[in-house]
Structure formats: structure tokens, C-alpha cells
N, C-alpha and C positions, 0 to 999 in steps of 0.2 A: 458251603464247601467251595463253591466257585470263587466267591469273594475272598476266601482265605488264600487261595492260590494266587490271586491277583496281588494281594498284599505282600506276598513274599517275593515279588519281583517278576512274575510271569508277564511276558509281553503279549503280542498277538499270537494265537495258537494256530499252527498249521495242521496238527493232528488232534482230533477230539474223539474220545470214546464216550458214548452216551450209554450209561448203565445205571439206571435209577429205578424208581418205582414203575411198575408195569400197568397201573390201573388209572382209569379216569383221565384227567388232564395232565397227570404227572409227566408223561413223556414230552408233551408239548412245552410244559413249563421248564423242563430240563434243557430242551433245545433253546428256548428263549434266553435262559440264563447264560449259556455258553456262546451264543451268537454275538453277544456284545463284545466278546474278547477274541473272536476268531479273526484269522487273517482274511484277506480278500478271497482267496480260493482254498479253503481248508478241506481236509479229508475227514469226513465224519464216519465213524464206525458205530453201529447200533448193536448192542447185545440183546439177544432175544427178539429180533425184529419180527418174527412170526408169532409173538406172544401178545395176547391182550390188545392193549391200546398203543403199543409201541409203534406200529406203522403210522399212526397219527403224528408221532414225533418226526418221522421222516417227511410226512406231508408238510409239517411246519417249516422244515428247511426249504422246501420248494417254494412255499409262500413267501419266505423271507428273501428269496432271490439268491 
């Protein structure tokens, strides 16, 4: 899905909503996918941050800098 958005002309993203699968490594993989296309200082919103493994996705953003 992320790659499809890039193909239609999206540049660097300032606002990113992460709303994907909530189990296992999926939230971290979602973050990794969008970080390649984010602006230097993006605003990331996480849907269901208190659910399952989603907080690990937030941790992945901190590890990415």
C-alpha cells in the first residue's frame, strides 16, 4: 500500500497515520515502511496505541531517530 502511494506522486510525508495490523511485528513493519518516505520532522499518529503490539511501533520510531 505504501509503495502504491509513492507511485502516484506522493513526496515526503509530513503527516502519517499508522493503522495496520495490531499483532506481532506488524506495527514495527508498518513504521519501517513509512519512515522511508517521511519528512525530516513528521507527525505520526497511531491508531489503537494501547492495543496489543502497537506501542512497539511507537518504539520503532524512537529507535529510527
